[in-house]
C-alpha positions as CSV (number, residue, x, y, z in Angstrom):
1,X,19.2,2.9,-3.9
2,X,20.8,6.2,-3.4
3,X,19.7,8.9,-0.9
4,X,17.6,10.7,-3.4
5,X,15.5,7.9,-4.4
6,X,14.9,7.1,-0.7
7,X,14.0,10.7,-0.2
8,X,11.6,10.5,-3.2
9,X,10.0,7.3,-2.0
10,X,9.4,8.9,1.4
11,X,7.5,11.5,-0.3
12,X,5.7,9.2,-2.6
13,X,4.5,7.2,0.5
14,X,3.3,10.4,2.4
15,X,1.6,11.5,-0.8
16,X,-0.1,8.3,-1.3
17,X,-1.3,8.3,2.3
18,X,-2.8,11.8,1.9
19,X,-4.5,10.8,-1.1
20,X,-5.9,7.6,0.3
21,X,-7.3,9.5,3.4
22,X,-8.8,12.1,1.2
23,X,-6.8,14.9,2.0
24,X,-5.7,15.5,-1.6
25,X,-7.8,15.4,-4.9
26,X,-6.8,13.3,-7.8
27,X,-5.4,16.2,-9.8
28,X,-3.5,17.6,-7.0
29,X,-2.3,14.0,-6.1
30,X,-1.0,13.6,-9.9
31,X,0.5,17.0,-9.9
32,X,2.6,16.5,-6.8
33,X,3.6,12.9,-7.9
34,X,4.9,14.2,-11.3
35,X,6.8,17.0,-9.4
36,X,8.3,14.3,-7.1
37,X,9.1,12.0,-9.8
38,X,11.0,14.9,-11.8
39,X,13.8,14.4,-9.3
40,X,14.5,10.9,-10.8
41,X,15.4,12.5,-14.2
42,X,19.0,12.8,-15.0
43,X,20.2,16.3,-16.2
44,X,19.3,15.5,-19.7
45,X,15.9,14.7,-19.1
46,X,16.0,11.2,-19.8
47,X,15.0,8.8,-16.9
48,X,17.4,6.1,-16.0
49,X,15.9,2.7,-16.6
50,X,16.8,-0.8,-15.7
51,X,15.4,-2.9,-18.5
52,X,15.2,-6.6,-17.9
53,X,14.4,-8.7,-20.8
54,X,12.9,-12.1,-20.5
55,X,14.9,-15.0,-21.7
56,X,14.0,-16.4,-25.0
57,X,12.0,-19.9,-24.7
58,X,10.6,-22.2,-27.0
59,X,7.2,-21.8,-25.6
60,X,4.1,-20.4,-27.6
61,X,2.1,-17.2,-26.9
62,X,-0.2,-19.3,-24.5
63,X,2.7,-19.9,-22.1
64,X,3.9,-16.3,-22.2
65,X,0.5,-15.0,-21.5
66,X,0.0,-17.3,-18.7
67,X,3.6,-16.3,-17.3
68,X,2.6,-12.6,-17.5
69,X,-0.7,-13.1,-15.9
70,X,0.6,-14.7,-12.7
71,X,2.8,-11.9,-11.3
72,X,0.1,-9.3,-12.1
73,X,-2.5,-11.0,-10.1
74,X,0.0,-11.2,-7.3
75,X,0.7,-7.5,-7.5
76,X,-3.0,-6.6,-7.5
77,X,-3.2,-8.5,-4.2
78,X,-0.6,-6.5,-2.8
79,X,-1.9,-3.0,-4.0
80,X,-5.5,-3.7,-3.1
81,X,-5.9,-5.6,0.0
82,X,-9.1,-7.3,0.8
83,X,-11.3,-5.0,2.6
84,X,-13.5,-7.6,4.0
85,X,-10.5,-9.2,6.1
86,X,-9.7,-5.7,7.4
87,X,-13.2,-4.9,8.3
88,X,-13.5,-8.4,10.1
89,X,-10.4,-7.7,12.1
90,X,-11.8,-4.2,12.9
91,X,-14.9,-5.6,14.3
92,X,-13.2,-8.3,16.3
93,X,-10.9,-5.7,17.9
94,X,-13.9,-3.6,18.8
95,X,-15.9,-6.5,20.2
96,X,-12.8,-7.6,22.2
97,X,-12.3,-4.0,23.6
98,X,-15.8,-3.7,24.5
99,X,-15.6,-7.0,26.4
100,X,-12.5,-5.8,28.3
101,X,-14.2,-2.7,29.1
102,X,-17.3,-4.4,30.5
103,X,-15.0,-6.8,32.5
104,X,-13.2,-3.8,33.9
105,X,-16.4,-2.1,35.0
106,X,-17.8,-5.3,36.5
107,X,-14.4,-5.5,38.6
108,X,-14.7,-1.9,39.6
109,X,-18.4,-2.4,40.8
110,X,-17.7,-5.6,42.6
111,X,-14.6,-4.0,44.4
112,X,-16.7,-0.8,45.3
113,X,-19.5,-2.9,46.7
114,X,-17.6,-5.1,49.1
């Protein structure tokens, strides 16, 4: 990855974060993303691609469909994390913080009363 691609990736990450947090509307997000991705086009206006062709196999369509379905499921899990797990982690962290605060207050009261 060259420096230009790294710069565009940083911009896309920042743009994605702004859209995810609600600071950008959908149309504004799409317009800015298109503008960033224009930098990947070469001077002739053709996007450079790295096409990977699957190896020829003797399997039927059912095997091909199964093979294609598996990576997309993994990718969907990476793109859309489980919100319930994140919510549970947030609540556990809040409860632990509250317990620590109560322990600190109890310690201060005990030291102040002696």
